[in-house]
N, C-alpha and C positions, 0 to 999 in steps of 0.2 A: 468582646474576651466575657466578659459578661453575661451576655445572653451563652441558655443552653448549646448545646454541639444541637442541638435537632432543630431546633428554632435556626441555628446556623445554618442546617442543612434547607431546612424552609424557605431561607431568604436568598442565598443563593438557587433550589432549583423558583425561583418562583424569575429574579435576575432575570434567566436563560432560558424561561419559559418552560417547561419542562414540566414534570409533577418530580416529584421529592424521588420516588423508585425509580429514579436515571442516573442519579447525581449516583458518584465513586469514593466512597471517602477512601483515602490508604490512614495509615493508625502503625505503631509502634507495639506490636507484639506484645501486650509489657504488665503484669497486675495492675498496677496507677489506671492503667487506663480502662480499666473492667466497667464501668460506673463509664465511664468515654461511648463507649465503642455501644450499651446497651440504649441510649441513648439514641447515639445514631440511625436504631436498629429499630428503633421507633419510630424513625421517621417513613420504615423502607426502601431507604438507600441505599448500596451493600458500602464492605467494609470489609477493606483490602489488606489484611491483617502484612507488615514486613515485620520478619525476625531480627535485619541490622540494615545501616543504611541510611539516616531518617535526611543527613542533608539530599541524598540522589532522589527518593520520595517527596521533598521539597519539590524543587528541579521538578518533576514526575508534569507535577499542578498547573506547571507553564504552558503546555502541550498534549489537555486534555483530548484529544481530537485524534493522540499516538498512542496512549499514553492510557486514556482508557480510564484518567484518573484525578476528580476538578478541584479535590480539595486533601486538605493534609492537616487532621487535628492532632495536640499530645499533648503530654513537658519532654523537654527532655534538657537539654545543657544548653548553658552560654550561648556559650565556644560553637558549638553548631546553631547555634541561630543565628548564629551571625556569617555564619559562610552560609546558610540558604538565605540570608536574605544580598546577600553577595553575587551570590548569585542568580537568584529573580530579577535584584539591579538590568543585572544584563540583559536577562532576553524577555521581561516586561513578567507583571505577575506584586503582583501582593500583599505582607503579611501581617500579624500586632501579634506582638505580645509578649513576658509582665516575666518579671522575675520572679520566681521561688523564694522567700525568706526568708524560713520556716521553721529556723536555726537561731539560735543567739549567737555564733558566731557565724552564717551564712550575712545576718544586721550587720552587725560590728564588720569584714569586710566593705557593704556594699558602701557604709557612708563612708569607709576611709577612704574608696573607690571616688566620694563624688558624689552617692545620688542620693538625693534628697526628701520624692516620695518614693518610697519602695512600692506605694500603689502603680506606677506609671504605668498607664500602656504606651507602646511604643511599637513608633510604624516602619515602616521600611528607610523610610530617610536618614530617624532616629537611630539607625544601628550601619549602616552606611550611608556614608555623603560624596555629593561628587562623582570622581570619573572614578570608578573601582574594576579589579579583576580580580575573576575566576578563576581557577588551576585549581582541575584534580588526580593526582594520577593512581585509576588501579593498583588494586596494591592485591584484592581476594577478587574473583567475579562478583558485579551486583548485579544490576539491575540496568547499570545506567553507562557502563565501566568493567574492558575486560579489564581482571589480573594479569599477574608479572608472570608468563611466559621461560622457562628457561630451559633454551634445547641446547647443542652440544655445545656449539662458538656463537651465542647468539644466546639475546637476551631481551626479552619481548615486552613495548610497556605502550601504553591505552593511555593516553593522559587527554583531556580537553581543555577549552583555555579557552573564556569569556569577555567578552568590556563594556561596559557600560554604556559612552557616550557613543558607540559604534552597534551596539546590537550585538556584534561579530564573534558569531563559537565556533572555532577550530577545532578538529575530536585530530591530533597526529598520532599517527602508529607508526613507532621510530620500533629499528630495531639498534642491540649496540653488543656490538661487536666486544669477546672480550680478545682484547691485543694485547694483553698484559700477559700472554702464551709465546711474541713474539714480540725478542728482545731484535731491540734493536740499534745498531752504537753510532 
């Protein structure tokens, strides 16, 4: 985390035995990521910008052959980071993060929650331990899941459920019948 995005792209390219131009990095399209995007582009790597769905974006990194995403870089919310870590624990992957405590209120809250080292780098095992499950249901359609569809008498949903101990990934496409219109005595 202390290395520049450009250095991380170069290190990943070396580990994969490819030129940095063969690497694709996913970044949430936010003004705060301007310097990150510039650093990535300086290597010749591709930057794919997304407007939302950062947890799904991180998940895509675990399957670069199908998603063409090699790395995700950015800053975001701690809850989303933990959700992404849980998903990666289930399907294989690594991540690192650090809390950004840029206000006295955040520092006080973190201290109250037991954070003793505000500069600590958290690995995936620090964020999610033991056997875990990850489940997500699409509300709006995104890159990972289809959003809720309302038909005349049925509501359709799509859910993904993952388990770390088995590496199982289940896709559930469900039809929820609107039975309340049928009154049974």
